[in-house]
C-alpha positions in Angstrom: 18.9 -19.3 9.7 17.3 -22.4 11.2 16.0 -20.4 14.2 13.9 -18.4 11.9 11.9 -21.5 11.2 11.1 -22.1 14.8 7.3 -21.8 14.1 7.3 -24.5 11.5 6.1 -27.1 14.0 3.0 -25.2 15.0 2.1 -24.6 11.3 2.5 -28.3 10.4 0.5 -29.5 13.4 -2.2 -27.0 12.7 -2.3 -28.0 9.0 -2.8 -31.7 9.9 -5.4 -30.9 12.4 -7.4 -28.9 9.9 -7.0 -31.0 6.7 -6.1 -34.5 8.0 -2.9 -34.8 5.8 0.6 -33.3 6.1 1.5 -30.1 4.2 3.8 -30.3 1.2 5.3 -26.8 1.6 6.1 -24.1 4.1 6.4 -20.3 3.6 7.8 -17.9 6.2 7.5 -14.1 6.0 8.9 -11.9 8.8 7.3 -8.8 10.2 9.2 -5.6 10.3 9.8 -2.6 12.5 10.6 0.8 11.0 13.5 2.6 12.6 12.5 5.9 11.1 10.6 7.2 8.0 7.0 6.9 9.2 4.1 7.8 6.9 6.5 8.8 4.1 6.7 5.5 2.1 3.5 6.2 0.3 5.0 9.6 -0.7 7.9 7.7 -2.4 10.5 9.0 0.1 13.2 7.0 1.7 12.4 4.9 4.8 14.5 2.8 7.0 12.9 -0.5 8.1 14.3 -3.9 9.1 12.9 -7.3 9.0 12.6 -9.1 12.4 12.5 -12.8 13.5 8.8 -12.6 14.5 7.1 -14.0 11.5 4.0 -15.5 9.9 4.4 -19.2 8.9 2.1 -20.8 6.3 2.0 -24.6 5.8 0.3 -25.4 2.5 -0.5 -28.1 0.0 -1.9 -27.9 -3.5 -5.7 -28.5 -3.9 -7.6 -30.6 -6.3 -9.4 -27.6 -7.9 -9.0 -23.8 -7.9 -10.4 -23.6 -4.4 -8.4 -21.8 -1.7 -9.1 -22.8 1.9 -7.3 -21.0 4.8 -7.3 -21.6 8.5 -5.3 -20.0 11.3 -4.1 -20.6 14.8 -5.3 -17.1 15.9 -8.2 -17.5 18.2 -11.6 -16.1 17.1 -10.8 -16.1 13.4 -12.9 -18.5 11.4 -11.6 -20.4 8.3 -12.2 -18.8 4.9 -12.5 -20.2 1.4 -12.9 -18.8 -2.1 -12.2 -19.7 -5.6 -8.9 -18.5 -7.2 -10.6 -17.3 -10.3 -10.8 -13.9 -12.0 -13.4 -12.4 -9.7 -12.4 -12.5 -6.1 -14.7 -10.3 -4.0 -13.7 -8.9 -0.6 -15.4 -9.9 2.6 -16.6 -7.4 5.2 -14.2 -4.6 6.3 -11.8 -6.0 8.9 -12.2 -9.6 7.8 -8.8 -11.3 8.0 -9.5 -13.4 5.0 -9.3 -10.3 2.8 -5.5 -10.4 3.2 -5.4 -14.0 1.9 -7.7 -13.0 -1.0 -5.5 -9.9 -1.7 -2.4 -12.1 -2.2 -4.1 -14.6 -4.4 -6.0 -12.0 -6.4 -2.8 -10.1 -7.2 -1.2 -13.2 -8.7 -4.2 -14.6 -10.4 -4.6 -11.3 -12.4 -1.1 -11.8 -13.9 -1.5 -15.5 -14.9 -2.1 -16.6 -18.4 -3.3 -20.1 -17.3 -6.0 -21.2 -14.8 -4.8 -21.2 -11.2 -4.5 -24.2 -8.9 -6.0 -23.7 -5.5 -4.4 -24.7 -2.2 -5.0 -25.4 1.4 -3.3 -23.1 3.9 -2.7 -23.1 7.7 -1.4 -19.9 9.2 0.6 -19.6 12.4 2.3 -16.5 13.8 4.2 -15.1 16.6 3.5 -11.5 15.3 0.9 -9.7 17.4 -2.1 -8.6 15.3 -2.8 -4.9 14.8 0.4 -3.9 16.6 2.3 -1.9 14.0 4.8 -4.8 13.1 3.2 -5.6 9.8 1.5 -8.8 10.6 -1.0 -8.2 7.7 1.6 -7.6 5.1 3.7 -10.6 6.3 0.5 -12.7 5.8 0.1 -11.4 2.3 3.7 -12.1 1.4 3.7 -15.7 2.9 0.4 -16.6 1.2 1.7 -15.2 -2.1 4.8 -17.3 -1.9 2.7 -20.4 -1.2 0.5 -19.7 -4.1 3.3 -19.1 -6.4 5.1 -22.3 -5.3 2.0 -24.4 -5.9 1.4 -22.8 -9.4 4.9 -23.3 -10.9 4.1 -23.9 -14.5 4.7 -22.4 -18.0 3.3 -19.1 -16.9 5.7 -19.0 -13.9 8.8 -20.8 -15.0 10.6 -22.5 -12.2 9.7 -20.4 -9.2 12.7 -18.2 -8.3 13.2 -15.0 -6.2 16.9 -15.4 -6.0 17.6 -11.9 -7.3 16.7 -8.8 -5.2 15.1 -7.2 -8.2 12.6 -10.1 -8.4 11.7 -9.7 -4.8 11.4 -6.0 -5.1 9.0 -6.3 -8.1 6.9 -8.8 -6.2 6.8 -6.5 -3.2 5.5 -3.7 -5.4 2.8 -5.9 -6.9 1.7 -7.1 -3.5 1.6 -3.5 -2.1 -0.8 -2.5 -4.8 -2.8 -5.7 -4.3 -3.1 -5.2 -0.6 -5.2 -2.1 -1.2 -7.9 -4.6 -1.9 -8.6 -4.6 1.8 -9.3 -0.8 1.6 -6.1 0.8 3.0 -4.1 3.1 0.7 -0.6 2.1 2.0 2.9 2.2 0.5 5.2 -0.7 -0.2 7.6 -0.5 2.8 6.0 -3.4 4.7 6.0 -5.9 1.8 9.5 -4.8 0.7 11.0 -5.2 4.2 9.4 -8.7 4.6 10.8 -9.8 1.2 14.2 -8.0 1.1 15.3 -8.3 4.7 19.0 -8.9 5.3 20.4 -10.2 8.7 22.4 -7.6 10.6 21.2 -4.8 8.3 18.4 -2.2 8.1 17.1 -1.3 4.6 17.3 2.1 3.1 14.3 1.7 0.9 13.3 3.9 -2.0 10.3 3.6 -4.3 9.0 4.0 -7.9 10.6 1.6 -8.6 11.1 -0.1 -5.2 14.8 -0.7 -4.3 16.6 -1.3 -1.1 20.2 -0.9 0.0 21.4 -2.9 3.0 22.7 -0.6 5.7 24.8 -2.2 8.5 23.1 -2.1 11.9 25.7 -1.6 14.6 26.2 -5.0 16.3 26.0 -3.6 19.8 22.7 -1.9 19.2 19.4 -3.4 20.0 15.8 -2.4 19.3 13.3 -3.3 22.1 9.7 -3.7 21.2 6.6 -3.5 23.4 2.9 -3.1 23.0 1.0 0.0 24.2 -2.2 -2.0 24.8 -4.1 0.0 22.1 -5.0 -1.9 19.0 -4.1 -0.4 15.6 -6.5 -1.9 13.0 -5.5 -0.5 9.7 -8.2 -2.7 8.1 -10.7 -1.7 10.7 -11.2 1.2 13.0 -8.0 3.0 12.0 -8.5 2.6 8.2 -10.4 5.9 7.8 -7.8 8.0 9.7 -5.0 6.4 7.9 -6.5 7.0 4.4 -7.2 10.6 5.5 -3.4 11.1 6.0 -2.6 10.0 2.5 -5.3 12.3 1.1 -3.9 15.2 3.1 -0.4 14.4 1.9 -1.5 14.2 -1.7 -3.4 17.5 -1.6 -0.5 19.3 0.2 1.9 18.3 -2.5 -0.3 19.4 -5.3 -0.8 22.8 -3.7 2.9 23.4 -3.0 3.8 22.3 -6.5 1.2 24.6 -8.0 2.6 27.5 -5.9 6.1 26.8 -7.1 5.0 26.8 -10.7 3.1 30.1 -10.2 6.3 31.6 -8.9 8.3 30.3 -11.7 10.5 28.6 -9.2 9.9 24.9 -10.1 13.1 22.9 -9.8 14.6 22.2 -13.1 14.0 18.5 -12.9 10.3 19.2 -12.2 9.6 21.4 -15.2 8.5 18.7 -17.5 7.1 16.4 -14.9 3.5 15.3 -15.0 3.7 13.8 -11.5 0.9 14.8 -9.2 -0.1 14.2 -5.6 2.0 11.6 -3.7 4.2 10.9 -6.7 5.5 14.5 -6.7 7.3 14.4 -3.4 10.6 12.8 -4.4 11.0 15.5 -7.1 9.9 18.3 -4.7 12.5 17.5 -2.0 15.3 16.6 -4.6 15.1 20.1 -6.1 14.4 22.3 -3.0 15.3 22.3 0.6 12.7 20.8 3.0 12.8 24.0 5.2 12.1 26.3 2.2 9.2 24.1 1.1 7.7 24.0 4.7 8.0 27.8 4.9 6.1 28.1 1.6 3.5 25.6 2.7 2.7 27.7 5.8 1.3 30.5 3.6 -0.9 28.4 1.4 -2.1 25.2 3.2 -4.9 24.5 5.6 -3.8 23.7 9.1 -4.4 20.0 8.7 -2.5 19.8 5.4 0.3 21.9 6.8 0.8 19.5 9.6 0.9 16.6 7.2 3.4 18.3 4.9 5.6 19.5 7.8 5.8 15.9 9.1 6.8 14.5 5.7 9.4 17.2 5.1 11.0 16.9 8.6 10.8 13.0 8.6 12.5 12.9 5.3 15.4 15.0 6.8 15.5 12.6 9.8 15.9 9.6 7.6 18.9 11.1 5.9 20.4 12.0 9.3 19.7 8.5 10.6 21.7 7.0 7.7 24.7 9.1 8.9 24.2 8.1 12.5 24.2 4.4 11.5 27.4 4.9 9.5 29.0 6.7 12.4 27.6 4.3 15.0 26.4 7.4 16.9 23.8 5.9 19.2 23.0 9.3 20.9 22.3 11.0 17.5 20.2 8.1 16.4 18.2 8.1 19.6 17.6 11.9 19.3 16.3 11.4 15.8 13.8 8.7 17.0 12.6 11.0 19.7 12.0 13.8 17.3 10.2 11.5 14.9 7.8 10.5 17.7 7.1 14.1 18.6 6.3 14.9 14.9 4.0 11.9 14.6 2.3 12.9 17.9 1.9 16.5 17.3 1.6 16.9 13.5 -0.2 13.7 12.5 -2.0 13.0 15.8 -0.8 9.4 15.3 0.1 8.6 18.9 -2.0 7.7 21.9 -1.5 8.5 25.7 -0.5 4.8 26.1 2.1 5.0 23.4 3.4 8.3 24.8 3.8 6.7 28.2 5.5 3.7 26.8 8.0 5.9 24.9 8.7 8.0 28.1 9.3 4.9 30.2 11.7 3.4 27.6 13.8 6.6 27.7 13.8 6.8 31.5 15.0 3.2 31.5 18.1 4.0 29.5 17.0 3.9 25.9 18.8 6.4 23.6 15.5 7.1 21.9 12.0 5.7 21.4 9.1 6.1 19.1 5.9 4.5 17.9 6.4 2.3 14.9 4.0 1.5 12.1 1.0 3.6 11.2 0.4 4.6 14.9 -2.9 5.2 16.5 -2.0 2.2 18.8 0.2 -0.8 18.6 3.8 -1.0 19.5 6.7 1.4 20.3 10.3 0.7 19.7 13.2 1.7 21.9 16.8 1.9 20.7 19.5 1.0 23.1 23.0 -0.4 23.6 23.0 -4.2 24.2 24.1 -3.5 27.8 20.9 -1.7 28.6 18.5 -4.2 27.0 17.6 -5.9 30.3 16.6 -2.6 32.0 14.6 -1.3 29.0 12.9 -4.7 28.4 11.9 -5.3 32.0 10.5 -1.7 32.2 8.4 -2.1 29.0 7.2 -5.6 30.0 6.1 -4.2 33.3 4.1 -1.5 31.3 2.5 -4.2 29.2 1.4 -6.0 32.4 0.2 -2.8 34.0 -2.1 -1.9 31.1 -3.0 -5.6 30.3 -1.5 -5.3 26.9 -0.5 -8.3 24.8 2.8 -9.6 26.1 5.0 -8.7 23.3 8.2 -7.3 24.8 11.3 -8.5 23.0 14.7 -7.3 21.8 15.2 -7.3 18.0 18.0 -7.4 15.6 17.6 -7.3 11.8 16.7 -10.6 10.2 16.4 -12.3 6.8 13.5 -11.8 4.5 10.8 -14.3 3.4 11.4 -17.9 2.4 9.5 -20.8 0.9 10.4 -24.5 0.5 9.2 -28.0 0.3 8.6 -29.5 3.7 10.9 -32.4 2.9 13.7 -30.1 1.8 16.5 -29.2 4.3 17.6 -26.2 2.3 16.7 -22.9 4.0 18.6 -20.7 1.6 16.9 -17.9 -0.3 14.8 -19.2 -3.2 
């Protein structure tokens, strides 16, 4: 696992340059890519992400008061500072410091004792606003640093050695991250905390839980940037939140129609779930095709497109689990292609640059390709056999150069989840 800490040097050097002393601790939180299951995590439906080795590293040291100070290696982002007290106010929309505040605010609210502040320096090789969850990785890494510094009677001997503890933290941080204004699900935080090397994660919600699914050793996922930024905390936030509102309204309308017909699935009859929370029960009791047929007669066009994507993507995730188990690369690629088409046509989540990137990946030998993350810009991923990586990667890097996109192109395999340790410690095992 030592290669996953390759960024430790940048973070330590940056910390010393910012604060004049060496850090006492280091946290690392990986980004993620989502193989399939886009825009359905906030509906509580199964998704299939994996952690990657591109990460956010946070060097830290406890402060002398409750003050939190954060600096970063990312050019153009000014240092931020705030008090780790009961009333942490957000900065302007799009302010990177809001993610630091979201992590601290979530944990401060749970503590019975005053919180100790800390100094942070953040380094990363995750591109910003690229659909690889750099923002949630930042939240996770800052949260681990804050918890490490505040190990006391209200947080007995910091430990996340059990998956259940990591899952519970991921859920809390997902809710806390809404502080920045985006109504997301818990997939990003869950993937960052629960990642398992060599495995994707079949992730379910309410409560969050994840099952490691073996990723065929000869498969690779190639990642490249479209050149379009995808600012979920900025320009794309309104569009993203609109998708969640459409999804919620569509579920309510379909559930109401089923009740009117007297055909509510047995397990739904006594449920008070509404909106997004009703999706798991809807799809457990009734086929997706039947529900989509019903939706066509009662929903507005915008809500219907949302509901249709959710239903068909849910089915694609189930099929992808079978393709992974069978090591059927062709079937897995076809499912990724269909997912991209649904995101493009039903959710308007793609861009011309993303579509072009996806097409070029397929023409270079990828079994399938799709946008990853919320869409509206950012990265695309391409699934291929390891023997085709060079062809696909060189094609996609050429595209990045052509459109003057951030030079992201790399081949990924599933990696371990987040870690935290004392700088002096040589132990990189899960904490």
